[in-house]
C-alpha positions as CSV (number, residue, x, y, z in Angstrom):
1,M,0.0,0.0,0.0
2,S,2.8,2.4,0.9
3,N,4.6,1.7,-2.4
4,T,1.4,2.5,-4.3
5,L,1.2,5.9,-2.7
6,I,4.9,6.8,-2.7
7,R,5.7,6.0,-6.4
8,P,3.1,8.4,-7.9
9,A,4.1,11.0,-5.4
10,S,7.8,10.6,-6.3
11,Y,7.0,10.8,-10.0
12,L,5.0,14.0,-9.5
13,L,7.9,15.5,-7.5
14,L,10.3,14.7,-10.3
15,L,8.0,16.2,-12.9
16,I,7.7,19.4,-10.9
17,L,11.5,19.6,-10.4
18,S,12.1,19.0,-14.1
19,V,9.7,21.8,-15.1
20,Q,11.3,24.1,-12.5
21,L,14.8,23.3,-13.7
22,S,13.9,23.8,-17.4
23,T,12.2,27.1,-16.6
24,A,15.1,28.3,-14.5
25,Q,17.8,27.4,-17.2
26,T,19.5,30.5,-18.6
27,P,19.2,30.4,-22.5
28,V,22.5,30.1,-24.3
29,P,23.5,31.3,-27.8
30,V,22.7,28.6,-30.3
31,I,26.4,28.0,-31.1
32,K,27.0,27.1,-27.4
33,E,24.1,24.6,-27.3
34,P,25.8,21.2,-26.9
35,R,23.8,19.4,-29.6
36,H,24.6,22.1,-32.2
37,K,28.1,21.5,-33.6
38,L,29.9,24.0,-35.8
39,V,31.2,22.1,-38.7
40,F,31.9,24.8,-41.3
41,S,32.2,28.6,-41.4
42,N,33.2,31.3,-43.8
43,E,32.2,34.8,-44.7
44,Y,28.8,33.7,-46.0
45,I,27.6,30.8,-43.8
46,R,28.0,28.9,-40.6
47,I,26.8,25.3,-40.6
48,L,25.5,24.0,-37.3
49,D,25.1,20.2,-37.4
50,V,22.4,19.2,-35.0
51,H,21.9,15.7,-33.6
52,I,19.3,15.1,-30.9
53,P,19.1,11.5,-29.6
54,P,15.7,9.8,-29.1
55,G,14.0,11.2,-26.0
56,D,16.5,14.1,-25.6
57,T,15.8,17.8,-25.4
58,T,18.1,20.7,-26.2
59,L,18.8,23.5,-23.8
60,Y,16.9,26.7,-24.3
61,H,19.0,28.5,-26.9
62,I,18.9,31.8,-28.8
63,H,18.6,32.1,-32.6
64,Q,19.4,35.6,-33.9
65,T,20.7,35.0,-37.5
66,N,18.6,34.3,-40.5
67,S,19.0,30.6,-41.4
68,A,18.4,27.9,-44.0
69,I,17.2,24.7,-42.2
70,V,17.8,21.3,-43.9
71,F,16.3,18.1,-42.5
72,F,18.0,14.7,-42.9
73,S,15.9,12.4,-40.7
74,K,12.3,11.4,-40.2
75,N,11.2,12.2,-36.7
76,K,8.3,13.2,-34.5
77,T,9.6,16.3,-32.7
78,G,8.5,19.1,-30.5
79,S,9.5,22.6,-29.6
80,Q,8.7,25.3,-27.1
81,V,9.4,29.0,-27.2
82,L,10.6,30.3,-23.9
83,G,7.4,31.0,-21.9
84,G,5.2,29.6,-24.6
85,K,3.2,26.4,-25.2
86,L,4.5,23.0,-26.3
87,V,4.2,22.5,-30.0
88,A,4.4,19.1,-31.7
89,G,6.1,18.7,-35.1
90,Q,7.4,16.3,-37.6
91,A,10.6,16.3,-39.7
92,F,11.1,14.6,-43.1
93,P,14.4,14.0,-45.0
94,G,14.9,16.6,-47.8
95,N,12.6,19.2,-46.3
96,T,14.0,22.7,-46.1
97,T,12.7,25.9,-44.6
98,Y,13.9,29.5,-44.2
99,A,13.9,30.9,-40.6
100,N,14.0,34.7,-40.2
101,F,15.7,34.5,-36.8
102,G,17.7,37.6,-37.8
103,D,14.5,39.7,-38.2
104,S,12.9,38.3,-35.1
105,T,15.1,36.6,-32.5
106,V,13.8,33.3,-31.2
107,T,14.6,31.6,-27.9
108,H,13.4,28.0,-27.7
109,R,14.2,24.4,-27.0
110,V,13.6,21.4,-29.3
111,W,13.2,17.7,-28.5
112,N,13.1,14.4,-30.2
113,S,10.1,12.2,-29.3
114,D,10.9,9.5,-31.8
115,T,13.1,6.4,-31.8
116,A,15.8,7.6,-34.3
117,V,18.3,10.4,-34.0
118,Y,16.9,13.8,-35.1
119,H,19.4,15.2,-37.6
120,V,19.2,18.7,-39.1
121,F,21.5,21.5,-40.4
122,D,21.0,25.0,-39.2
123,I,22.8,27.0,-41.9
124,E,23.2,30.5,-40.6
125,L,23.4,33.2,-43.3
126,V,25.9,35.6,-41.9
127,N,26.4,37.8,-45.0
128,H,23.9,40.6,-45.6
129,P,24.3,41.7,-49.2
130,Q,22.7,44.7,-51.0
131,G,22.5,43.1,-54.4
132,S,20.1,40.5,-56.0
133,L,20.4,36.8,-56.8
134,G,19.1,37.4,-60.3
135,A,17.1,34.9,-62.3
136,I,16.0,31.6,-60.7
137,L,18.1,28.7,-61.9
138,N,16.4,26.6,-64.6
139,N,18.5,23.4,-64.7
140,P,17.2,19.9,-65.3
141,G,16.5,18.1,-62.0
142,L,16.3,21.4,-60.0
143,S,13.0,22.6,-58.4
144,L,12.8,25.8,-56.3
145,A,12.0,25.2,-52.6
146,W,12.1,28.8,-51.4
147,D,13.4,32.2,-52.5
148,K,14.7,34.9,-50.1
149,K,17.0,37.9,-50.4
150,L,19.9,36.2,-48.7
151,A,19.6,32.8,-50.4
152,R,17.6,30.5,-52.5
153,A,17.1,26.8,-51.9
154,Y,16.6,24.2,-54.6
155,R,15.8,20.5,-54.5
156,L,17.9,18.4,-56.8
157,L,16.9,14.9,-57.7
158,L,19.5,13.1,-59.9
159,D,18.5,9.8,-61.4
160,P,21.1,7.1,-62.0
161,G,23.2,7.8,-65.1
162,K,22.3,11.5,-65.2
163,T,24.7,14.4,-64.9
164,F,24.1,17.7,-63.1
165,T,25.9,20.7,-64.5
166,L,25.9,24.3,-63.2
167,K,28.1,27.0,-64.7
168,G,30.1,29.3,-62.4
169,S,28.4,32.6,-61.5
170,D,28.8,35.6,-59.2
171,H,27.2,33.6,-56.4
172,P,28.6,30.8,-54.2
173,H,26.7,27.6,-53.7
174,L,26.4,25.0,-51.0
175,L,25.4,21.4,-52.1
176,T,24.1,19.2,-49.3
177,R,23.4,15.5,-49.9
178,I,20.3,14.0,-48.4
179,S,20.3,10.5,-49.7
180,G,21.7,8.2,-52.3
181,S,25.3,6.9,-52.8
182,P,28.3,9.0,-51.8
183,Q,30.2,7.9,-54.9
184,P,29.4,11.1,-57.0
185,F,30.8,13.2,-54.2
186,R,34.1,11.4,-54.3
187,E,34.9,12.0,-57.9
188,G,36.2,15.2,-59.3
189,M,35.2,17.4,-56.4
190,S,37.4,19.5,-54.1
191,M,35.7,18.9,-50.8
192,E,36.2,21.6,-48.3
193,G,34.0,19.9,-45.8
194,K,32.3,16.5,-45.4
195,L,30.3,14.5,-42.9
196,R,29.5,10.9,-42.8
197,P,27.1,9.7,-44.0
198,I,25.9,13.1,-45.1
199,F,28.1,15.2,-47.3
200,F,28.2,18.9,-48.1
201,V,30.4,20.8,-50.5
202,W,31.1,24.5,-50.7
203,Y,31.5,26.1,-54.1
204,P,32.9,29.7,-54.1
205,A,31.6,32.3,-56.6
206,G,32.8,31.5,-60.1
207,T,33.1,27.8,-59.5
208,G,31.0,25.4,-61.6
209,L,29.4,22.2,-60.5
210,E,29.3,18.9,-62.4
211,F,28.9,15.3,-61.3
212,T,27.3,12.2,-62.6
213,N,25.3,9.7,-60.6
214,K,27.0,6.4,-61.5
215,E,25.0,4.4,-58.9
216,T,21.7,2.6,-59.2
217,V,19.8,4.8,-56.8
218,P,18.7,8.5,-57.2
219,E,20.6,11.2,-55.5
220,Q,18.6,13.7,-53.5
221,C,20.3,17.0,-52.6
222,I,19.5,20.5,-51.4
223,L,21.4,23.3,-53.3
224,L,21.7,26.7,-51.7
225,E,22.4,29.7,-53.8
226,L,23.9,32.5,-51.7
227,N,23.8,36.2,-52.2
């Protein structure tokens, strides 16, 4: 009888303490949040590689730079703005969004309520240009995902045996691989950064892109065009 009474009471106490601790936690800059790892940085972008294990929650952290978000995993997720309500969400590989954190600072925490690791890139757009990106790219296999002043995001689907070519321009590009075989990324590319099993390649302004999918599965990528 005593155990029946004590256990629920102890669970309630732990829940209250957990809520108090999470509320009392001082928010940290996103780059200092332990699950956000800086893996690449230059004058245009900072790539924060985010891994949240199943059942884990980030610290409250502060976003104050406009960002391109790229999702690599399928997960049930949740988030909470500091002082706000819990919001459920879901991530899918190949999805990408633009977050205007630089225009409206956000302080929140994110958790993974699924059984697989939640994996996402937070690509901070640190450059603030005055010019224009010009015409939208019209290459075979490319489809526009979103279009903003700082950057554009395209989805690239490259079937087996197909070649993707992009001429050099006044704008740099970031190619991020979502799925497929890594073989095309090993041939004829100067890789300034890479992750396993997800690869990304930075192309400075004036640098063209060309690779052929020599495998038997399609390549799915996100291409960012930076201003």
